[in-house]
Phi, psi and omega in degrees: 000320186301336180280337181263317186275124176288109186252010186302323184252010180256140180236348182222171177219144171249129185251144178217153180236134176238106178294328179288328178262358185046063182213149172251125183254133179241118178247106185273138184215160168261003182268108179287344179265002178299138178304120176085007182291130177251141183290133175274134177254101190274141179226168175297121176090007177169197179205158177224168178209146175292117182227014183307307183296325178301306186290323174297320173306321182262005177063037176258137182258103185299332177293337178272345188258315190305128174079008189246002184227146177264121179288143182234139180268134180216162173259116185254147177298145179062354180242315185097214181288132184199162174257141187227142168240125177265116187291350173264008180234063185287142176298147173301151186312314184289350181257351181287146181251106180298140185251000000 
């Protein structure tokens, strides 16, 4: 996702999960005081964030998810612009990126 989402001026991400939509929502922000904002750890070629408690809370296995879905940019009600991965739309095996 870091290759698609312009993160130059973003320092944090707010994560949300919708069981109904089977989706994880990523809202990138520069507001460190935003409710639920997690600090992005930027590295050459990408960024990471500590998400263990998020995935545990929703009973999601990050090892089964990472690199297997194509993020899409959408405008969502009550959220605004965000990146979404739909867990029922897995990439074909030959397009997946092992993590």
